[in-house]
C-alpha positions as CSV (number, residue, x, y, z in Angstrom):
1,M,-118.6,-106.7,-58.1
2,M,-122.0,-105.4,-59.4
3,S,-124.2,-103.6,-56.9
4,K,-127.8,-104.7,-56.3
5,I,-128.9,-101.4,-57.9
6,D,-126.8,-102.1,-61.1
7,A,-128.1,-105.7,-61.2
8,D,-131.7,-104.5,-60.8
9,Y,-131.2,-101.9,-63.6
10,Y,-129.9,-104.5,-66.0
11,K,-132.7,-107.0,-65.1
12,S,-135.2,-104.2,-65.7
13,L,-133.6,-103.4,-69.1
14,E,-133.7,-107.1,-70.1
15,A,-137.4,-107.5,-69.1
16,D,-138.3,-104.3,-70.9
17,L,-136.6,-105.4,-74.1
18,K,-138.2,-108.8,-74.0
19,A,-141.6,-107.3,-73.5
20,L,-140.9,-104.9,-76.4
21,L,-139.9,-107.8,-78.7
22,R,-143.1,-109.7,-77.9
23,D,-145.1,-106.7,-79.1
24,I,-143.3,-106.5,-82.5
25,H,-144.3,-108.6,-85.4
26,G,-143.0,-108.9,-89.0
27,L,-139.2,-108.9,-88.4
28,Q,-137.2,-111.0,-90.7
29,N,-135.8,-114.2,-89.1
30,S,-132.2,-113.0,-89.6
31,D,-133.1,-109.8,-87.7
32,V,-134.8,-111.8,-84.9
33,E,-131.7,-114.1,-84.6
34,E,-129.3,-111.1,-84.4
35,I,-131.4,-109.3,-81.9
36,A,-131.7,-112.4,-79.7
37,R,-127.9,-113.0,-79.8
38,Y,-127.3,-109.4,-78.5
39,L,-130.0,-109.7,-75.9
40,N,-128.7,-113.1,-74.7
41,A,-125.2,-111.7,-74.5
42,G,-126.4,-108.8,-72.3
43,E,-125.6,-106.3,-75.0
44,Y,-128.8,-104.2,-74.4
45,G,-127.7,-101.1,-76.4
46,L,-126.9,-103.3,-79.4
47,T,-130.2,-105.1,-78.9
48,L,-132.2,-101.9,-79.0
49,G,-130.2,-100.2,-81.8
50,T,-130.5,-103.3,-84.0
51,L,-134.2,-103.5,-83.4
52,C,-134.7,-99.9,-84.3
53,L,-132.7,-100.3,-87.5
54,A,-134.5,-103.5,-88.5
55,L,-137.9,-101.7,-88.0
56,S,-136.8,-98.7,-90.0
57,N,-134.9,-100.6,-92.8
58,N,-137.8,-103.0,-93.3
59,G,-140.6,-100.4,-93.1
60,I,-142.3,-102.2,-90.3
61,A,-145.0,-100.0,-88.7
62,I,-145.6,-100.3,-85.0
63,G,-148.2,-99.0,-82.6
64,R,-147.9,-95.7,-80.8
65,K,-147.5,-97.5,-77.4
66,T,-144.7,-99.6,-78.7
67,Y,-143.0,-96.6,-80.2
68,Q,-143.2,-94.8,-76.9
69,S,-141.7,-97.8,-75.2
70,I,-138.8,-97.6,-77.6
71,E,-138.3,-93.9,-76.9
72,S,-138.5,-94.5,-73.2
73,L,-135.8,-97.3,-73.3
74,L,-133.6,-95.1,-75.5
75,Q,-133.8,-92.3,-72.8
76,K,-133.3,-94.7,-69.9
77,M,-130.2,-96.2,-71.6
78,E,-129.0,-92.7,-72.5
79,M,-128.9,-93.6,-76.2
80,D,-129.5,-91.2,-79.1
81,I,-133.2,-90.7,-79.8
82,G,-132.3,-90.6,-83.5
83,Y,-132.3,-94.4,-83.5
84,C,-136.1,-94.3,-83.8
85,A,-136.3,-91.5,-86.4
86,G,-137.1,-93.8,-89.3
87,I,-139.6,-96.0,-87.6
88,K,-143.2,-95.9,-88.9
89,V,-146.0,-95.5,-86.4
90,E,-149.5,-96.8,-87.2
C-alpha cells in the first residue's frame, strides 16, 4: 500500500509535469501523444525524458523559467541532468 507521502509526491510530480507541458509550444503531434500516454500511465520519468528529447531533437527553444522547471524536476526525480543538455534556451 502506498503511503500518503508517496501519493503526495506522485501527485506533485504529475501536477508539475502538466504545468510544464502547458508552458511548452511547438511540439509535434506525435511527440505530444507519446508524452501524454506516458503521463496518463503514471510513467513520470519517461514523460520527462521524452519531453526533453523531443525539445532537443526538434530544436525547440524554451524560456529560462521553463528550462529551470525541467532541471528542478530532473533533480527531484533523481534523473540525469544530461537529459536537458541539448535543449535550446531563449
